[in-house]
C-alpha positions in Angstrom: 46.4 19.3 16.5 46.2 22.4 14.6 48.2 21.1 11.9 45.7 17.9 11.6 42.8 20.7 11.8 44.4 23.0 9.2 45.1 19.9 6.7 41.5 18.4 6.9 40.1 21.8 5.8 42.6 22.4 3.4 41.8 18.8 1.5 38.1 19.4 1.8 38.4 23.4 0.0 40.3 21.5 -2.6 38.0 18.3 -3.1 35.4 20.6 -4.6 37.7 22.5 -7.3 37.8 20.7 -10.6 41.2 20.1 -12.5 40.2 21.8 -15.5 44.1 22.4 -17.3 44.8 20.5 -20.5 41.2 18.7 -20.4 38.4 19.0 -22.9 34.4 19.1 -22.6 32.0 18.9 -25.3 28.0 19.3 -25.9 26.4 18.1 -28.5 22.8 18.8 -29.1 20.0 19.1 -31.6 18.3 22.3 -32.7 15.1 22.2 -34.7 15.5 24.7 -37.8 11.7 25.6 -39.6 11.5 24.3 -42.6 14.9 22.6 -43.0 14.8 19.8 -39.8 17.6 19.2 -37.0 20.6 20.8 -37.2 23.6 19.7 -35.2 25.5 22.0 -32.6 28.6 21.0 -31.0 30.6 23.0 -28.4 33.9 22.3 -27.6 35.8 24.0 -24.3 39.3 22.9 -24.4 41.3 24.0 -21.1 44.8 25.2 -22.6 46.0 25.9 -19.1 45.6 27.3 -15.9 43.9 30.3 -17.0 43.5 30.1 -21.0 40.4 28.6 -22.9 39.6 27.8 -26.4 35.6 27.8 -27.3 34.9 25.7 -30.7 31.2 26.0 -32.1 30.5 24.0 -35.0 27.3 23.9 -36.5 26.1 20.9 -39.3 23.1 21.1 -41.3 22.2 18.2 -43.3 20.8 18.2 -46.8 16.7 18.6 -46.7 13.9 18.9 -49.6 13.5 22.5 -50.5 9.9 24.2 -49.5 8.6 24.7 -52.6 7.6 22.5 -55.8 9.1 23.4 -59.2 7.1 23.3 -62.9 7.3 20.2 -63.6 6.8 18.7 -60.2 9.8 17.6 -58.7 11.0 18.7 -55.9 15.4 20.1 -55.3 17.4 19.4 -52.6 19.3 22.3 -50.7 22.8 21.3 -49.6 23.7 21.0 -45.9 26.0 23.0 -44.6 28.8 23.0 -41.9 30.2 26.5 -40.4 32.5 26.3 -37.1 34.3 29.1 -35.0 36.3 30.0 -32.4 37.2 32.0 -29.1 39.9 32.5 -27.0 39.3 33.5 -23.2 40.7 33.2 -19.4 38.7 31.5 -17.0 38.6 31.7 -13.3 37.1 28.7 -10.9 36.0 29.1 -7.7 33.4 27.6 -5.3 32.3 25.3 -8.5 31.4 28.2 -10.5 34.0 28.9 -13.8 33.7 32.2 -15.2 35.2 32.8 -18.9 36.0 35.9 -19.9 36.6 35.8 -24.3 38.9 38.0 -26.0 35.4 40.2 -27.4 34.9 40.6 -23.4 31.9 38.8 -23.3 31.1 36.5 -20.6 30.3 33.1 -19.7 29.3 31.2 -16.2 29.3 27.8 -15.9 28.7 25.5 -12.6 30.7 22.1 -12.2 29.1 19.6 -10.8 30.6 16.5 -9.3 28.8 13.3 -10.7 29.3 10.0 -8.6 32.5 7.8 -10.8 32.5 10.4 -12.8 35.0 13.2 -13.6 31.8 15.3 -13.2 30.1 17.6 -15.7 30.1 21.4 -16.6 26.6 22.8 -16.6 25.7 26.3 -18.7 22.8 28.0 -20.1 21.7 28.9 -23.7 18.7 31.1 -24.8 16.7 29.5 -21.7 18.0 25.8 -22.1 20.4 24.0 -19.7 23.3 23.2 -21.6 25.7 19.9 -20.0 29.2 19.4 -21.0 31.1 16.1 -20.3 34.8 15.1 -20.1 36.4 13.8 -23.5 39.3 11.2 -23.1 
C-alpha cells in the first residue's frame, strides 16, 4: 500500500523534470537596428552534462545602404558583419525553473514548459521581451 503511494509520488515528481543533459536548445530572433535593418540574433544553450552548460550567442548584420549620399549621388553599401561569443556555466533545475550561473557569476533564470506532443520549450526574458528556446535534434 505505502510502496504504491511512494512510487506514484516519485513518478509525479520526476515527470515534471526535463531531461537536459546532452541536449541543445536554440532561440533565433530579429532585432531592429535603426538605419540599418534587422539583425539576426541566435542564442544556443548546450547542456553538456548534469551540471555544465555553455551559451553561444551569434549576431549577424546584413549589408545595408549607408545613411549618406556621396557628392556624385551614389550611396555606399556598409558591409555586413558577424559577431559571436560563448559563456560557460553551471545549472540547476528545480520545479520547472532552470537557473544558470555563468563563470562571471551572472545568472539567468529560465522556465521549462511542457508542450503537448513536443519536448517542451525553455522560456526566458531579455530586455523585457519573452524568448523561447526550442530543442534541436
